[in-house]
C-alpha positions as a printed Julia matrix, in Angstrom:
325×3 Matrix{Float64}:
 84.79  -21.38  27.11
 81.59  -20.97  24.47
 82.19  -23.16  21.59
 80.3   -23.08  18.46
 77.54  -25.78  17.69
 76.9   -25.9   14.31
 75.06  -29.05  13.64
 73.9   -30.37  16.93
 70.63  -27.98  16.73
 71.54  -27.5   20.82
 71.67  -23.71  20.21
 73.36  -21.97  22.94
 72.51  -18.59  22.28
 69.55  -18.58  19.58
 66.45  -18.84  21.48
 62.76  -19.09  19.9
 61.12  -18.42  17.93
 59.01  -17.24  20.23
 55.55  -15.48  20.1
 56.15  -11.64  20.5
 53.09   -9.03  20.68
 55.28   -6.46  19.27
 57.16   -8.52  16.59
 55.4   -11.58  15.88
 57.28  -15.08  15.61
 60.84  -13.82  16.97
 64.02  -15.38  16.72
 65.84  -14.05  19.6
 69.51  -13.84  19.71
 71.17  -13.56  23.03
 74.54  -11.61  22.94
 75.28  -11.56  27.04
 75.95  -13.95  29.69
 72.88  -14.22  32.13
 71.74  -11.24  33.77
 74.72   -8.83  32.6
 73.18   -5.27  32.69
 73.36   -1.54  33.37
 70.26   -1.06  35.54
 68.48   -3.98  38.0
 64.98   -2.69  37.41
 62.67   -3.56  40.37
 59.95   -5.29  37.7
 62.57   -7.2   35.48
 61.16  -10.91  35.17
 64.73  -12.63  35.11
 65.39  -11.54  38.53
 68.2    -9.1   40.06
 70.92   -8.57  38.29
 73.84  -10.32  39.12
 76.95   -8.57  36.68
 76.04   -5.02  37.21
 77.9    -3.09  34.9
 78.37   -0.52  32.29
 81.69   -2.33  30.67
 81.41   -3.06  27.0
 83.35   -6.15  26.0
 83.13   -8.92  23.95
 81.06  -10.98  26.65
 80.38  -14.23  23.49
 82.47  -14.39  20.6
 80.96  -13.05  17.27
 81.85  -16.1   14.97
 79.89  -18.0   17.6
 76.39  -16.15  17.57
 76.8   -15.6   13.9
 77.66  -19.23  13.16
 74.66  -20.28  15.36
 72.38  -18.06  13.54
 73.25  -19.19  10.02
 72.5   -22.96  11.07
 69.64  -22.21  12.71
 68.28  -20.03   9.18
 69.3   -22.85   6.97
 67.54  -25.5    8.88
 64.25  -23.99   9.82
 61.53  -21.66   8.27
 62.43  -18.01   8.41
 60.69  -15.99  11.41
 58.94  -12.64  11.09
 61.8   -10.66  12.91
 65.53  -11.43  14.55
 65.92   -9.83  18.01
 68.87   -9.08  19.65
 67.98   -9.6   23.65
 67.89  -12.18  26.32
 68.92  -12.41  29.65
 71.09   -9.22  29.21
 71.68   -5.71  27.91
 72.74   -6.32  24.2
 74.4    -2.86  24.0
 76.89   -4.08  26.48
 78.49   -6.15  23.82
 81.4    -4.29  22.47
 80.88   -6.08  19.01
 77.46   -4.84  18.53
 78.0    -2.68  15.34
 79.85   -6.2   13.79
 77.2    -8.0   15.2
 74.4    -6.13  13.57
 76.29   -6.18  10.24
 77.04   -9.58  10.25
 73.23  -10.31  10.37
 72.37   -7.99   7.34
 74.75   -9.91   5.42
 73.21  -13.09   6.59
 69.66  -12.35   5.97
 67.03   -9.94   5.05
 64.7   -10.91   7.86
 63.99   -7.62   9.51
 66.29   -7.36  12.72
 65.03   -5.37  15.88
 67.29   -4.71  18.8
 65.41   -4.37  22.29
 67.7    -2.07  24.51
 66.93   -0.27  27.78
 68.49    2.34  26.13
 70.84    3.2   29.11
 74.14    3.48  26.79
 72.46    5.45  23.78
 74.97    8.52  24.99
 77.42    6.28  23.58
 78.2     7.61  20.15
 79.69    4.1   19.17
 76.83    2.52  20.57
 74.7     4.65  18.41
 76.62    3.66  15.41
 76.38   -0.02  15.92
 72.62    0.04  15.68
 72.58    2.1   13.23
 71.6    -0.62  10.6
 68.94   -2.11  12.6
 65.17   -1.81  11.32
 63.87   -1.54  14.52
 65.06   -0.89  18.11
 62.93   -1.19  21.14
 64.33    1.22  23.88
 62.86    1.93  27.39
 61.59    4.51  29.69
 60.41    3.99  32.83
 60.65    7.45  34.9
 59.97   10.94  34.72
 62.72   12.21  36.77
 66.12   11.5   38.25
 64.51    9.9   41.78
 62.07    7.5   40.05
 64.73    6.62  37.5
 67.18    5.56  40.47
 64.51    3.75  42.05
 62.63    1.94  39.22
 65.65    1.13  37.16
 68.91    1.16  39.72
 71.58    1.95  37.13
 75.07    1.64  37.99
 76.55    4.71  39.58
 78.4     5.88  35.82
 74.48    6.41  34.35
 72.4     9.51  35.18
 69.03    9.91  34.27
 70.35   12.91  32.39
 72.55   11.04  30.37
 69.98    8.08  29.35
 67.29   10.7   28.62
 69.83   12.75  26.13
 71.17    9.52  24.82
 67.72    8.56  23.58
 67.14   12.24  22.21
 70.37   11.97  19.94
 69.6     8.2   19.09
 66.5    10.04  17.45
 68.49   12.72  15.69
 70.66    9.93  14.17
 68.38    6.88  13.84
 66.67    6.92  10.56
 64.62    3.65  10.99
 61.79    2.52  13.34
 62.08    3.73  17.17
 59.57    1.88  19.43
 59.74    3.17  23.16
 58.34    0.96  25.89
 57.27    2.47  28.98
 56.8     0.2   32.06
 54.11    1.41  34.57
 53.62    0.24  37.75
 50.8     0.77  40.53
 51.74    3.13  43.07
 54.77    4.06  41.56
 54.13    5.38  37.97
 50.37    5.36  38.2
 49.15    9.02  38.54
 48.5    11.23  35.87
 51.08   13.73  36.94
 54.05   10.8   36.76
 52.97    9.75  33.87
 52.95   13.57  32.08
 56.25   13.98  33.64
 57.06   10.51  31.22
 55.01   12.09  28.26
 56.49   15.45  28.33
 60.14   13.46  27.89
 58.82   11.25  24.81
 57.75   14.33  23.08
 61.41   15.54  23.05
 62.54   11.79  22.26
 59.9    11.52  19.38
 59.4     7.47  18.81
 57.58    5.98  15.9
 55.61    4.15  18.75
 54.95    4.58  22.58
 54.06    1.27  23.99
 53.22    1.08  27.59
 53.48   -2.09  29.55
 52.77   -3.44  33.7
 54.2    -6.03  35.74
 52.7    -9.09  34.17
 55.43  -11.87  35.37
 56.91  -12.06  38.63
 59.4    -9.25  39.33
 62.4    -8.76  40.96
 60.78   -7.05  44.2
 57.28   -7.75  45.59
 56.63   -4.18  45.35
 56.29   -4.08  41.68
 52.68   -4.04  40.94
 50.65   -4.19  37.79
 48.51   -1.51  36.52
 45.35   -2.62  35.87
 43.8    -2.68  32.32
 40.89    0.06  32.6
 43.49    2.48  34.18
 46.57    1.74  31.87
 43.9     2.55  28.97
 43.47    5.74  30.63
 47.22    6.71  31.12
 47.77    5.87  27.33
 45.84    9.39  26.26
 48.28   11.32  28.03
 50.79   10.68  25.34
 51.53   11.93  21.9
 51.26   10.26  19.88
 48.7     7.98  21.81
 50.53    5.18  23.51
 49.69    1.32  22.38
 49.11   -1.72  25.33
 51.66   -4.35  24.56
 50.51   -5.64  28.47
 49.96   -9.19  28.0
 47.24   -9.25  30.92
 45.61  -12.73  29.84
 48.82  -14.51  28.32
 46.67  -14.98  25.17
 49.14  -16.3   22.4
 48.57  -17.88  19.31
 49.84  -21.49  18.63
 52.92  -22.43  17.04
 54.52  -25.37  16.06
 57.52  -26.58  18.04
 59.01  -29.77  19.14
 57.0   -31.26  22.04
 59.85  -31.96  24.77
 60.94  -31.23  27.96
 64.12  -29.58  26.25
 62.31  -26.85  24.39
 60.43  -25.95  27.73
 63.8   -25.38  29.42
 64.88  -23.15  27.06
 61.74  -20.93  26.66
 62.12  -20.65  30.24
 65.51  -19.67  30.22
 64.5   -16.81  28.6
 61.6   -15.56  30.47
 59.09  -17.16  33.4
 56.04  -18.51  31.86
 52.6   -20.32  32.91
 51.19  -23.79  31.73
 48.98  -22.22  29.39
 51.72  -20.03  27.93
 54.11  -22.46  27.71
 51.4   -25.0   26.09
 50.54  -21.88  23.53
 54.05  -20.91  22.51
 55.43  -24.52  21.66
 51.67  -25.94  20.3
 51.51  -28.67  23.46
 48.55  -29.82  24.82
 47.82  -28.56  28.4
 48.2   -32.14  29.73
 51.43  -32.78  27.84
 52.87  -29.32  29.46
 51.89  -30.17  32.59
 54.02  -33.8   32.68
 56.8   -32.27  31.26
 57.02  -29.81  34.09
 56.39  -32.04  36.62
 59.44  -33.95  35.15
 61.67  -31.02  35.02
 60.49  -30.02  38.39
 61.91  -33.7   39.77
 64.95  -32.99  38.17
 65.48  -29.52  40.18
 65.8   -27.9   36.88
 62.7   -25.32  37.0
 61.03  -23.43  39.94
 57.38  -22.07  40.11
 56.18  -18.93  41.94
 52.39  -17.65  42.51
 51.69  -14.21  40.34
 48.33  -12.8   40.68
 45.95  -15.64  39.61
 48.76  -17.72  37.92
 51.83  -19.54  38.7
 54.65  -18.95  36.86
 57.71  -21.37  36.01
 61.32  -20.51  35.26
 64.49  -21.97  35.35
 66.66  -22.64  38.32
 69.69  -20.84  37.5
 73.21  -22.16  38.17
 76.62  -21.04  37.61
 77.12  -18.84  34.35
 79.3   -20.18  31.44
 83.06  -19.0   31.53
 83.6   -15.62  30.13
 84.96  -15.01  27.14
 88.01  -13.45  27.64
């Protein structure tokens, strides 16, 4: 059973701040148990979905999440954004609206929500998000066949339903919507495939369109990155002109953080990273980072995988904590 950790600094649902290309210094709040999602995307850096569901419930107690966040904000410098994200789909949490409202009561730091957008057809989900400052949903396909192939949704969610939810959300949400489009070589890399997505984007009317591609080890080996030059060409097919957010070189600015193995482990629990990315994100020297990684590997806490020219490190996931009932 999850318990509140108010003063130990051992946060279980708060992570970061991490440096985000879109959100600057972003403090993450993870509402879900590991890999609980409506999708099982072929490109997901977290691996295969282990809880494939559209069931909304209180996966983590609301007061636990808010207590952790309150303690963090009273102890550390303010981040640029607080971001609901992590290793699952945040809109699956039945208390989403109460969490958003509770965060807005705690602080005036801008609140972002990263979602795959699969549940935006549900009016209660749209209502739960209405106080967020920016919502970052996804659209990775322009038709039902590619939607099923790329996102592998639960059977209850159709392409038409998902797309209708994105359009309905724009009608009701008056703050910023930044739509992410993940493109992959040989799957959604042709002009015709991307134009089909762009046609739907015009109906959604996001404030920004942000193109991404596979830059970390994906769930499936056939999910391949699109070269930067080609992605730049595809960006011109969108209205408004799409931004490129793909982190091809992994370059991030240095930020201050505690230089220890525990911080590295917490970072890797949320996303695979290369040695260079870990060092830059946590403000460590590469040689120092390498020693910590060697120690964690010796403890069987991390694994490594080659992807392109880099080696990426990730945690070895064991059984998740017991769900809140």
